Each structure stands twice: as structure tokens, then as C-alpha cells.
C-alpha positions in Angstrom: 50.7 37.5 17.3 50.1 38.0 13.6 51.4 34.5 13.0 49.0 33.0 15.4 46.1 34.9 13.9 47.0 33.6 10.5 47.2 30.1 11.8 43.8 30.4 13.4 42.3 31.9 10.3 43.8 29.1 8.2 42.5 26.4 10.5 39.0 27.9 10.5 39.1 28.2 6.7 40.3 24.6 6.3 37.5 23.4 8.7 34.9 25.4 6.8 36.1 24.0 3.5 36.1 20.4 4.9 32.6 20.9 6.3 31.3 22.3 3.0 33.0 19.4 1.1 31.5 16.7 3.3 28.1 18.3 3.1 28.2 18.4 -0.6 29.4 14.8 -0.9 26.5 13.6 1.3 24.1 15.7 -0.7 25.5 14.3 -3.9 25.1 10.7 -2.8 21.5 11.3 -1.8 20.7 12.9 -5.1 22.5 10.1 -7.0 20.4 7.5 -5.1 17.3 9.5 -6.0 18.4 9.5 -9.6 19.0 5.8 -9.7 15.6 5.1 -8.1 13.8 7.4 -10.4 15.6 5.9 -13.5 14.6 2.4 -12.4 11.0 3.4 -12.0 11.1 5.2 -15.3 12.4 2.2 -17.1 9.8 -0.1 -15.5 7.0 2.3 -16.5 8.5 2.6 -20.0 8.5 -1.2 -20.5 4.9 -1.3 -19.2 3.9 1.4 -21.6 5.5 -0.5 -24.5 3.7 -3.7 -23.5 0.3 -1.9 -23.2 0.8 -0.2 -26.6 1.6 -3.6 -28.3 -1.5 -5.2 -26.6 -3.6 -2.2 -27.9 -2.2 -2.8 -31.4 -3.0 -6.5 -31.2 -6.5 -5.8 -29.9 -7.3 -3.5 -32.8 -6.0 -6.0 -35.4 -8.9 -7.5 -37.4 -7.6 -11.0 -37.5 -6.8 -11.1 -33.8 -10.3 -9.8 -32.9 -11.9 -12.4 -35.2 -9.8 -15.2 -33.7 -10.7 -14.2 -30.1 -14.4 -14.0 -30.9 -14.3 -17.4 -32.6 -12.5 -19.0 -29.7 -15.0 -17.5 -27.2 -18.0 -18.7 -29.2 -16.4 -22.0 -30.2 -16.9 -21.3 -33.9 -14.8 -22.6 -36.8 -14.0 -21.4 -40.2 -15.0 -23.7 -43.1 -11.4 -25.0 -43.6 -10.7 -25.7 -39.9 -11.2 -28.9 -38.0 -11.9 -29.0 -34.3 -9.7 -31.3 -32.1 -11.1 -31.7 -28.6 -8.7 -33.2 -26.1 -10.2 -34.6 -22.9 -8.9 -33.2 -19.7 -6.5 -35.4 -17.8 -8.0 -36.6 -14.5 -5.7 -37.7 -11.8 -6.8 -40.9 -10.1 -5.5 -41.6 -6.7 -4.3 -45.1 -5.9 -6.2 -46.7 -3.0 -4.3 -46.9 0.2 -3.1 -50.5 0.9 -5.1 -52.3 3.6 -2.9 -54.2 5.9 -3.5 -58.0 5.6 -3.1 -59.8 8.9 -1.8 -63.3 9.1 -4.5 -66.0 9.6 -3.5 -66.7 13.2 -3.7 -63.0 14.0 -7.2 -62.8 12.5 -8.3 -65.8 14.7 -6.9 -64.1 17.8 -8.7 -60.8 16.9 -12.0 -62.7 16.3 -11.8 -64.6 19.6 -10.8 -61.6 21.7 -13.6 -59.4 20.4 
């Protein structure tokens, strides 16, 4: 009787430990997935932040601001020369018209 009680208690204890272990493993995998997603979003935002900071530094630079203004207003400095390139236009080739043989032209003319 005591032996059977010990076996039952051991089985219940093992089942409880297995349940707890499996629950912890599933919880851990969920938290690990959350960590990886959060880390990926963090790195993306970090890179975006670095890019925005570098653009801010460029926009406050005197020479960059001057260059952008000159480009928008089409102005040149005294030692610069303007080179204007024409835009390339694409011309379409005319579609070939079918040329009929002379006897076919006569037949078409007569049958009309």
C-alpha cells in the first residue's frame, strides 16, 4: 500500500515537473521571438536615426546649403561654367506599311 502511494506520488510529481518544463519552454520561445522582433525593429530605427542625423548635419553645412540654393536658382559662381545637356527624346520608328504586289493592287482597285 505504501509502495503504491509512493509510485502514485512520484508519477504525479514527474507529470507536474514535465508540465512545468513544457510551459516554461513555450513561454521562453515566445519571449525569444519577441526579443528578436524587438531587436530587428530597434536596429531598423537606429539606422534610420543615424541617416536622419547625417542629413541634418549636411543640411546645416554652409557649403551644402549654398550649393543647393545655387542649383535651385540656376546660379553660378564666377569660376564655374554651365554645361547644359539636352534631354534625350525617344523617337518611335514608323510601323511598316505592307506593300502589295501590282496585280493585287489592280484586283483591289477593280473590286472596290
